[in-house]
N, CA, C and O of each residue as an XYZ file, in Angstrom:
552
protein
N      46.981     -5.514      5.790
C      46.200     -5.048      5.862
C      45.748     -4.829      7.276
O      45.301     -5.861      7.776
N      45.738     -3.867      7.997
C      45.174     -3.994      9.443
C      43.716     -4.319      9.760
O      42.887     -3.787      9.021
N      43.255     -5.132     10.770
C      42.121     -5.783     11.346
C      41.075     -4.729     10.969
O      40.099     -4.889     10.236
N      41.436     -3.703     11.565
C      40.757     -2.328     11.748
C      40.157     -1.846     10.672
O      38.996     -1.448     10.578
N      41.470     -1.921      9.386
C      41.051     -1.524      8.006
C      39.819     -2.034      7.129
O      38.955     -1.430      6.492
N      40.158     -3.783      7.413
C      39.212     -4.498      6.784
C      37.964     -4.582      7.454
O      37.108     -5.217      6.837
N      37.579     -4.038      8.720
C      36.351     -4.294      9.531
C      35.617     -3.003      8.933
O      34.387     -2.975      8.900
N      36.302     -2.056      8.513
C      35.527     -0.566      8.246
C      35.456     -0.787      6.723
O      34.318     -0.559      6.312
N      36.254     -1.132      5.831
C      35.972     -1.796      4.521
C      34.704     -2.613      4.087
O      33.927     -2.372      3.163
N      34.697     -3.722      5.062
C      33.173     -4.617      5.335
C      32.010     -3.599      5.581
O      30.940     -3.815      5.012
N      32.118     -2.721      6.230
C      31.029     -1.691      7.066
C      30.381     -1.320      6.077
O      29.269     -1.674      5.687
N      31.373     -0.309      5.511
C      31.171      0.824      4.197
C      30.564     -0.070      3.230
O      29.429      0.254      2.880
N      31.153     -1.329      2.617
C      30.134     -2.164      1.996
C      28.964     -2.458      2.091
O      28.215     -2.165      1.159
N      28.471     -3.116      3.229
C      27.137     -3.232      3.653
C      26.445     -2.137      3.640
O      25.275     -2.222      3.268
N      27.048     -0.680      4.086
C      26.094     -0.015      3.906
C      25.986      1.106      2.711
O      25.403      2.184      2.819
N      26.633      0.650      1.614
C      26.718      1.093      0.471
C      25.659      0.397     -0.082
O      24.888      1.025     -0.808
N      25.398     -1.261      0.204
C      24.675     -2.126     -0.321
C      23.274     -2.037      0.125
O      22.411     -2.289     -0.716
N      22.916     -1.718      1.317
C      21.819     -1.639      2.087
C      20.990      0.104      1.183
O      19.851      0.322      0.770
N      21.856      0.701      1.205
C      21.394      1.890      0.812
C      20.914      2.199     -0.801
O      20.154      3.072     -1.220
N      21.575      1.260     -1.452
C      21.369      0.986     -3.222
C      20.080      0.221     -2.875
O      19.082      0.627     -3.469
N      19.907     -0.826     -2.010
C      18.475     -1.923     -2.214
C      17.554     -1.081     -1.601
O      16.401     -1.320     -1.959
N      17.694     -0.017     -0.657
C      16.665      0.818     -0.181
C      16.056      1.710     -1.341
O      14.872      2.040     -1.413
N      17.067      2.048     -2.246
C      16.970      3.062     -3.003
C      16.110      2.145     -4.444
O      15.213      2.735     -5.045
N      16.356      1.271     -4.694
C      15.726      0.431     -5.667
C      14.648     -0.293     -5.520
O      14.103     -0.748     -6.525
N      14.033     -0.589     -3.995
C      12.798     -1.070     -3.701
C      12.036      0.056     -3.548
O      10.823     -0.152     -3.588
N      12.492      1.520     -3.335
C      11.375      1.998     -2.719
C      10.454      2.553     -3.980
O      10.687      2.952     -5.121
N       9.457      2.390     -3.276
C       8.166      2.955     -4.490
C       7.505      4.458     -4.038
O       7.697      4.876     -2.896
N       6.697      5.249     -5.044
C       6.735      6.585     -4.793
C       5.042      6.866     -4.986
O       4.216      6.017     -5.322
N       4.776      8.341     -4.664
C       3.805      8.482     -4.361
C       2.870      8.810     -5.936
O       3.377      9.655     -6.674
N       1.812      8.274     -6.307
C       1.664      8.477     -7.846
C       0.367      8.932     -7.832
O       0.013      9.655     -6.900
N      -0.354      8.653     -8.650
C      -1.936      8.816     -9.006
C      -1.850      7.634     -9.644
O      -0.819      6.963     -9.654
N      -3.158      7.233    -10.338
C      -3.529      6.182    -10.979
C      -2.854      6.511    -12.498
O      -2.021      5.724    -12.947
N      -3.161      7.432    -13.086
C      -2.460      7.796    -14.434
C      -1.004      7.203    -14.399
O      -0.429      6.552    -15.272
N      -0.558      7.601    -13.149
C       0.940      7.431    -13.850
C       1.224      6.054    -13.401
O       2.189      5.497    -13.923
N       0.409      5.299    -12.352
C       0.571      3.811    -11.695
C       0.296      2.832    -13.448
O       0.847      1.863    -13.971
N      -0.567      3.537    -13.748
C      -1.064      2.698    -15.084
C      -0.017      2.562    -16.435
O      -0.028      1.759    -17.368
N       0.836      3.639    -16.135
C       1.542      4.097    -17.312
C       3.102      3.072    -17.188
O       4.033      2.838    -17.958
N       2.761      2.687    -15.856
C       4.295      1.579    -15.366
C       3.306      0.457    -14.713
O       2.928      0.299    -13.552
N       3.132     -0.004    -15.489
C       2.209     -1.023    -14.841
C       3.052     -2.501    -13.783
O       2.476     -3.335    -13.084
N       4.409     -2.358    -14.025
C       4.767     -3.451    -13.460
C       5.654     -2.380    -12.055
O       6.733     -2.757    -11.598
N       5.212     -1.552    -11.739
C       6.415     -0.533    -10.805
C       5.629     -0.347     -9.290
O       4.429     -0.202     -9.523
N       5.811     -0.318     -8.314
C       4.991     -0.174     -7.349
C       4.415      1.045     -6.867
O       5.344      1.786     -7.189
N       3.886      1.524     -6.532
C       3.200      2.846     -5.976
C       2.579      3.345     -5.000
O       1.813      2.425     -4.715
N       2.371      4.183     -4.271
C       1.752      4.571     -3.109
C       0.703      5.428     -3.837
O       1.025      6.464     -4.420
N      -0.293      5.068     -3.799
C      -1.829      5.694     -4.131
C      -2.407      6.539     -3.131
O      -2.931      5.843     -2.261
N      -2.532      7.899     -2.889
C      -3.755      8.384     -1.980
C      -4.941      8.896     -2.624
O      -4.920      9.441     -3.728
N      -6.385      8.643     -1.648
C      -7.295      8.772     -2.373
C      -8.403      8.520     -1.397
O      -8.017      8.027     -0.337
N      -9.488      8.706     -1.487
C     -11.090      8.848     -0.803
C     -11.533      7.525     -1.441
O     -11.078      7.066     -2.488
N     -12.757      6.813     -0.446
C     -13.102      5.932     -0.615
C     -14.285      6.359     -1.863
O     -14.612      7.543     -1.944
N     -14.680      5.700     -2.478
C     -16.033      5.743     -3.103
C     -17.187      4.910     -2.527
O     -17.223      3.709     -2.793
N     -18.201      5.509     -1.699
C     -19.061      4.761     -0.660
C     -20.309      4.661     -1.719
O     -21.309      3.961     -1.562
N     -20.044      5.462     -2.762
C     -21.462      4.741     -3.470
C     -21.382      3.812     -4.208
O     -22.432      3.559     -4.799
N     -20.257      2.963     -4.499
C     -19.867      1.528     -4.983
C     -19.947      0.597     -4.093
O     -20.068      0.877     -2.901
N     -19.885     -0.736     -4.568
C     -19.770     -1.601     -3.318
C     -18.580     -1.928     -3.128
O     -17.741     -2.101     -4.012
N     -18.397     -2.052     -1.766
C     -16.710     -2.992     -1.461
C     -17.376     -4.313     -1.046
O     -18.403     -4.469     -0.385
N     -16.612     -5.166     -1.550
C     -16.917     -6.530     -1.828
C     -15.922     -7.426     -0.973
O     -14.744     -7.347     -1.322
N     -16.231     -8.314      0.150
C     -15.454     -8.949      1.124
C     -16.331    -10.215      1.823
O     -16.961    -10.266      2.879
N     -16.056    -11.357      0.610
C     -17.068    -12.506      1.104
C     -16.350    -13.490      1.865
O     -16.119    -14.510      1.216
N     -15.846    -13.491      3.274
C     -14.471    -14.409      3.803
C     -15.100    -16.160      3.632
O     -14.354    -17.102      3.901
N     -16.477    -16.365      3.180
C     -16.684    -17.641      3.170
C     -16.334    -18.525      1.687
O     -16.328    -19.723      1.404
N     -16.042    -17.210      0.895
C     -15.773    -17.813     -0.851
C     -14.166    -17.672     -0.961
O     -13.404    -18.489     -1.478
N     -13.826    -16.423     -0.342
C     -12.204    -16.073     -0.184
C     -11.843    -14.900      1.019
O     -11.779    -13.672      0.976
N     -11.688    -15.664      1.849
C     -11.097    -15.012      3.162
C      -9.779    -13.761      2.912
O      -9.487    -12.829      3.661
N      -9.267    -14.082      1.824
C      -7.978    -12.751      1.451
C      -8.579    -12.104      0.070
O      -7.968    -12.265     -0.987
N      -9.533    -11.527      0.115
C      -9.726    -10.748     -1.211
C     -10.574     -9.791     -0.883
O     -11.605    -10.394     -0.584
N     -10.744     -8.725     -0.769
C     -11.536     -7.481     -0.558
C     -11.033     -6.292     -1.279
O     -10.025     -5.602     -1.120
N     -12.111     -6.242     -2.198
C     -12.277     -5.180     -3.201
C     -13.196     -3.863     -2.628
O     -14.027     -3.767     -1.724
N     -12.613     -2.875     -3.634
C     -13.190     -1.598     -3.539
C     -13.073     -0.777     -4.443
O     -12.428     -1.309     -5.346
N     -13.420      0.508     -4.762
C     -13.117      1.914     -5.465
C     -12.658      2.682     -4.592
O     -13.226      3.001     -3.548
N     -11.137      3.176     -5.129
C     -10.908      4.880     -4.701
C     -10.662      5.583     -5.621
O     -10.242      5.190     -6.709
N     -10.882      6.674     -5.322
C     -11.047      7.786     -6.532
C      -9.629      8.898     -5.765
O      -9.685      9.529     -4.709
N      -8.486      8.807     -6.736
C      -7.653      9.059     -6.486
C      -7.742     11.309     -6.180
O      -8.811     11.918     -6.125
N      -6.033     12.133     -6.021
C      -6.551     13.034     -5.837
C      -6.702     13.607     -7.594
O      -7.070     14.780     -7.524
N      -6.617     13.377     -8.412
C      -6.994     14.097     -9.585
C      -7.895     13.480    -10.131
O      -7.877     13.057    -11.287
N      -9.057     13.342     -9.070
C     -10.256     12.360     -9.429
C     -10.630     11.010    -10.086
O     -11.775     10.558    -10.115
N      -9.513     10.408    -10.618
C      -9.427      9.339    -11.285
C     -10.216      8.083    -10.505
O      -9.806      7.805     -9.378
N     -10.881      7.627    -10.834
C     -11.368      5.932     -9.914
C     -10.892      4.637    -10.682
O     -10.746      4.287    -11.853
N     -10.764      4.223     -9.698
C     -10.218      2.535    -10.301
C     -10.786      1.301     -9.175
O     -11.327      1.344     -8.070
N     -10.521      0.643     -9.730
C     -11.274     -0.757     -8.405
C      -9.965     -1.153     -8.160
O      -8.998     -1.049     -8.913
N     -10.025     -1.659     -6.937
C      -8.617     -2.103     -5.804
C      -8.867     -2.937     -5.511
O     -10.019     -3.183     -5.152
N      -7.749     -3.948     -5.517
C      -7.976     -5.491     -5.412
C      -7.162     -5.486     -3.833
O      -6.063     -4.935     -3.889
N      -7.440     -5.867     -2.843
C      -6.438     -5.999     -1.483
C      -6.367     -7.580     -1.290
O      -7.414     -8.217     -1.178
N      -5.263     -8.137     -1.256
C      -4.862     -9.572     -1.072
C      -4.622     -9.732      0.269
O      -3.648    -10.261      0.806
N      -5.855     -9.093      0.900
C      -6.259     -9.704      2.750
C      -7.505     -9.362      3.170
O      -8.339     -9.012      2.335
N      -7.744     -9.402      4.222
C      -9.275     -9.275      4.844
C      -9.299     -7.488      4.933
O      -8.545     -6.514      4.927
N     -10.817     -7.891      5.021
C     -11.240     -6.048      5.135
C     -10.940     -6.121      6.245
O     -11.003     -7.094      6.997
N     -10.433     -4.637      6.516
C      -9.947     -3.708      7.779
C     -11.162     -3.344      8.382
O     -12.121     -2.813      7.821
N     -11.059     -3.658      9.544
C     -11.924     -3.055     10.869
C     -12.124     -1.592     10.466
O     -11.188     -0.843     10.187
N     -13.876     -1.116     10.454
C     -14.037      0.634     10.409
C     -13.642      0.902      8.917
O     -13.733      2.041      8.460
N     -13.328      0.152      8.375
C     -12.962      0.496      6.268
C     -13.609      2.020      5.792
O     -13.183      3.049      5.267
N     -15.069      1.426      6.379
C     -15.609      2.713      5.870
C     -15.995      3.934      6.305
O     -16.517      4.824      5.634
N     -15.684      3.941      7.598
C     -15.073      5.413      8.561
C     -13.973      6.000      8.035
O     -13.740      7.183      8.283
N     -13.135      5.239      7.225
C     -11.540      6.376      7.107
C     -11.731      7.439      6.093
O     -12.417      7.257      5.086
N     -11.145      8.507      6.352
C     -11.575      9.868      5.801
C     -10.478      9.548      4.360
O     -10.772      9.869      3.208
N      -9.530      9.035      4.666
C      -8.461      8.874      3.193
C      -7.900      7.616      3.654
O      -8.030      7.106      4.767
N      -7.052      7.049      2.325
C      -6.784      5.757      1.945
C      -5.298      5.861      1.598
O      -5.255      6.793      0.794
N      -4.221      5.458      1.755
C      -3.206      5.306      0.980
C      -2.888      3.712      0.688
O      -2.460      2.938      1.544
N      -3.199      3.343     -0.782
C      -2.731      1.873     -0.862
C      -1.204      1.867     -1.499
O      -0.568      2.734     -2.098
N      -0.971      0.847     -1.205
C       0.811      0.495     -2.201
C       0.550     -0.772     -2.670
O       0.154     -1.775     -2.077
N       0.927     -0.508     -4.227
C       0.865     -2.193     -4.969
C       1.326     -1.769     -6.680
O       2.221     -1.039     -7.107
N       0.505     -2.406     -7.226
C       0.509     -2.312     -8.802
C      -0.369     -2.030     -9.450
O      -1.281     -1.868     -8.639
N      -0.936     -1.755    -10.908
C      -1.709     -1.602    -11.415
C      -1.391     -3.175    -12.336
O      -0.244     -3.462    -12.678
N      -2.469     -3.994    -12.615
C      -2.781     -4.695    -12.983
C      -3.852     -4.755    -14.024
O      -4.888     -5.238    -13.569
N      -3.910     -4.453    -15.131
C      -5.118     -4.309    -16.581
C      -5.731     -2.926    -15.800
O      -5.127     -2.000    -15.258
N      -6.784     -3.109    -15.925
C      -7.577     -1.786    -14.852
C      -8.167     -1.841    -13.401
O      -9.125     -1.251    -12.902
N      -6.970     -3.055    -12.718
C      -7.745     -2.988    -11.702
C      -6.044     -2.419    -10.861
O      -4.970     -2.598    -11.435
N      -6.130     -1.900     -9.780
C      -4.706     -1.715     -8.679
C      -4.836     -2.760     -7.793
O      -5.792     -2.719     -7.018
N      -3.835     -3.976     -7.735
C      -3.257     -4.562     -6.821
C      -2.773     -4.156     -5.477
O      -1.603     -4.207     -5.098
N      -3.523     -3.858     -4.981
C      -3.006     -3.304     -3.437
C      -2.160     -4.596     -2.597
O      -2.734     -5.677     -2.734
N      -1.060     -4.638     -1.867
C      -0.690     -5.266     -0.809
C      -0.868     -4.864      0.368
O      -0.885     -5.669      1.299
N      -1.052     -3.415      0.570
C      -0.393     -2.802      1.723
C      -1.792     -1.501      1.769
O      -1.995     -0.896      0.716
N      -2.468     -1.238      2.718
C      -3.688     -0.072      2.878
C      -3.010      0.104      4.302
O      -2.751     -0.723      5.177
N      -2.788      1.664      4.211
C      -2.742      2.922      5.063
C      -4.194      3.696      5.649
O      -4.713      4.603      4.998
N      -4.573      3.376      6.515
C      -6.483      4.282      6.791
C      -5.793      5.319      7.237
O      -4.715      5.178      7.815
N      -6.403      6.586      6.991
C      -6.692      7.656      8.096
C      -7.911      7.725      8.406
O      -8.797      7.888      7.568
N      -8.117      7.604      9.695
C      -9.741      7.374     10.343
C      -9.222      8.323     11.555
O      -8.065      8.620     11.854
N     -10.644      8.761     12.250
C     -11.152      8.914     13.340
C     -10.530      8.112     14.625
O     -10.771      6.912     14.494
N      -9.941      8.345     15.603
C      -9.757      7.344     16.664
C     -10.148      7.390     17.749
O     -10.139      8.609     17.918
N     -10.522      6.949     18.707
C     -11.608      6.742     19.385
C     -10.245      7.276     21.019
O     -10.475      8.012     21.978
N      -8.994      6.529     20.673
C      -8.334      7.288     21.447
C      -7.413      9.143     21.449
O      -6.712      9.562     22.370
N      -7.619      9.620     20.624
C      -7.377     11.192     20.503
C      -8.383     11.687     20.463
O      -8.532     12.314     19.415
N      -9.369     11.732     21.253
C     -10.172     12.487     21.598
C     -10.858     13.251     19.991
O     -11.108     14.440     19.795
N     -11.002     12.213     19.140
C     -11.491     12.380     17.543
C     -10.580     13.359     16.963
O     -10.976     14.371     16.385
N      -9.144     12.992     17.150
C      -8.358     13.702     16.573
C      -7.991     11.964     15.202
O      -8.349     10.795     15.346
N      -7.411     12.438     14.374
C      -7.148     11.457     13.244
C      -6.293     10.581     13.855
O      -5.588     10.851     14.827
N      -6.391      8.947     12.969
C      -5.064      8.381     13.657
C      -4.797      7.609     12.392
O      -5.698      7.529     11.558
N      -3.465      6.953     12.152
C      -3.296      6.577     11.336
C      -3.401      4.485     11.473
O      -2.596      4.020     12.279
N      -4.091      3.697     10.916
C      -4.046      2.281     10.518
C      -3.414      2.034      9.696
O      -3.415      2.945      8.869
N      -2.557      0.887      9.319
C      -1.761      0.239      8.741
C      -2.180     -1.186      8.623
O      -2.279     -1.782      9.695
N      -2.515     -2.025      7.254
C      -3.308     -3.169      6.954
C      -2.094     -3.808      5.875
O      -1.925     -3.203      4.816
N      -1.275     -5.016      6.162
C      -0.574     -5.850      5.068
C      -1.353     -7.101      4.637
O      -1.952     -7.850      5.409
N      -1.244     -7.266      2.947
C      -1.729     -8.603      2.715
C      -1.239     -9.642      3.154
O      -0.082     -9.558      3.567
N      -1.715    -10.551      3.201
C      -1.262    -11.987      3.394
C      -0.585    -12.649      2.125
O      -1.219    -13.123      1.183
N       1.107    -12.606      2.261
C       1.897    -12.784      1.002
C       1.847    -14.549      0.872
O       2.533    -15.066     -0.010
N       1.067    -15.366      1.725
C       0.692    -16.492      1.084
C      -0.577    -16.687      0.947
O      -0.939    -17.831      1.224
N      -1.555    -15.802      0.540
C      -2.575    -16.130     -0.381
C      -2.303    -15.696     -1.461
O      -1.164    -15.240     -1.560
N      -3.364    -15.639     -2.935
C      -2.975    -15.584     -3.839
C      -4.619    -14.817     -4.483
O      -5.688    -15.233     -4.037
N      -4.579    -13.952     -5.302
C      -5.932    -13.102     -5.898
C      -6.615    -14.193     -6.735
O      -7.658    -13.945     -7.339
């Protein structure tokens, strides 16, 4: 075989491997009910904050634990535990997308994407993303 053929085969094999790994690692948008049916699978859940319930963040006790309550698109409310610090202006967010898995009756989030007003867009909405600290534990 020529070198060109070998290189082409290697490139095709790498591309196929990347496509398969992306497909297997991808998560889907869901509701809390769907996430409860498959507790080990990662999901994106979109919803609104329940500002009537407490948001708990005590950096003196654990700087990598923030919890709050989120109501999904179907009206189901769940406690969310985020393995990271509380995002700035979190209370002002209009909607939130969390990425993570269900564990028992709580959703363990490793990423938070907030949709909130931006001071740079003349009141238009902006997106802010926060990821958890992988070295910290809940």
